[in-house]
N, C-alpha and C positions, 0 to 999 in steps of 0.2 A: 284323652277322654275315651269313653267306652261306648260301644254300640250293642244293644241287645233288642228285646221285643216289647211293644205295647201299642198305644195309639199315637203314632206320629206318621207323618207322610214323608217319605224319602223323595226328594226332588230329582237328584242325579248324583252319580259318583264320577268324579274326575280322576281317572286312573293315574294321571301325572302326579297326584298328591301323595301316592303311596306305592311307588314301583317295587319296594322290597316286599310288600304284602301280596301284590297281584302279579308280579314277575313280568310286567309289560311296561314299555317305556312311555306309552301314551294311550289315548283313547278315552272313552267315557261311556257310561250307561245312563239312559234316561228312564225314569220311572213315572210314566204318565198315569193320572188317575190313581187307582188303587192297585197298580200292577205288582207292587212288592208284597201285598198282603199285610197281615198284622205285623206291626213293627214296634219295637221299644228301643228308644235311644236314651242313654244315661251317661252322665259324666260327673266330674267333680273338679273343683278349682282350688289352687293353693297360692299363697302369696310367696314373695321372695324372702320374707323374714324367716330366717332359720329357727327362731325361737317361737314362732306361732304354732298353734295346735294343728292347723291344716297342713303346714309344711312338715312338721315332725311326724305326723301320722299318715302321710300320703300313700305310703306302701300298704299300711293297714287298711286304708280306705279302698285302695285298688283291690286288695284281696277280698275285703268284705263285699264290695259291690259285685265284682266279677265272679268270684268263686262261691262265696257263701250265700248271699242273698239271691243273685240271679241264676247261677247254675244249680246249686244244691236245692235251694228253697223253691224256686220258680220254674226251673227247667229251661231257662233261656240259654241256648248254647251255640247259636249260629251267628255268623257275621253276614253282612250284606255282601253279595258276590262282588269281588273286585276291590273290597275295602278291608282294612284290618279289623279284627275283632276289638282290639284295644290299641289306642294310639292317641297322639295329641290331636287337638281339634282341627288343626290345619291339614291333617291327613284323612279326615273322616268325610263321609258323604254330606251333601247339603240336605238339611232336613228342616221341617217346619218347627219342631220343638224337641227338647230333650229334658228328661227328668234330671234331678241333681241331688247329690248327697253331700252333706257337710259333717265334719267330725268335731266333736267336743270332748273335753276331758274334765274330770272332777277329781280332785285330790282329797284324801282323808288323812288328817294329822292327829298325832298324839302329842299332847303338851304335858311337859313335866315342870314342876316348880321345885327347885332345890335351894331352900333358904340358906343364906350365908355364903353362897358361891358368888364369884365375880359376875357371871351371867346366870342369874337364877332361873330363867325361863328358857327351856329348850323345846324345839318342835321337831318331830320326826314324821316323815311320810310313811303311813302304814298301808295304804292301798290307793289304787287309782282306778277310776271307772271311765272307760272310753265308750262313747256312744256315736252311732251313725244315724243321722236324721235327715229328713228332707231339708233342702237348703231354704234359707230365709234371707232375702236381701235387705231386710229392714224397712222396705217400702211396701209391704203387703204382698209381695210376690213370693210364693213358696213353691218349692220343687221345680224351679225353672232355671236351667243351666245358664241361659243367656243373661238373665237378670243378676244371678250370682256372679257370673264372670265380670260383668260390667261394674258391679259393686267392689269386688276384690281387686280387680286389675285397674279400676278407675280409668277405663279407656272407652272410646266411643264405639258405636255399633259397627263401624267399618272394620275394626280389628277382629270382629267375630263374623267374617263374611260368609261362612258356609252354614249359618243358622238363619233361617228365614222366619222372622216373627209373624204371627198371625195365621189364621186358618185359611186354607185355599190360596196360598201365595206361591205354591210350587209352579204353577203354569207361567206366571210372570218371571220367576227366577230361571226357569228352563229357557225361556226366550232370551233373557239377558245372557245366560251362559253360552247358548248356541251362537249368539252374536259375536262373542269373543273368539269363536272358531270360524267366523265368517259363514255361518249357516243361518238361513232364514227358514223357519218352519212354514209349511203350506197352510 
């Protein structure tokens, strides 16, 4: 998944999640209140079905989101300190929400009819249109990474543990995280 800039609240970065990106074996950074400033988190999800559109075009989606849409068009070019700019969700900071992009394709065919042949109708793909749009989980939730993840992966919320649904939930999640480190905030 990717991390960029908009309105999301970063709760904390657990540096043990991505030691290759931050070059430290442990530690964490807490972002209380609006300490991180304007932030945009963005990701995409794909299935394990190699014939599905989201699986086939996952590299295209990564390029579109990270390079074309976010860096070139919007100027979002920084990572959260201590976290990778791009990585799988389990390596990323805990955030309140993240936007989501899904990929679709549309094929255009040319049909020929050749009377008298054994197979008189033939079809040829003449072009393909790939589009990158805000995710839709089919339940009225659009542009929400968590909702799309749960729809595609058909898993429960515990599998998406570093995404905190709901506004102003970071304070609660920070306390829970610190408890795993045997720290109680004052």
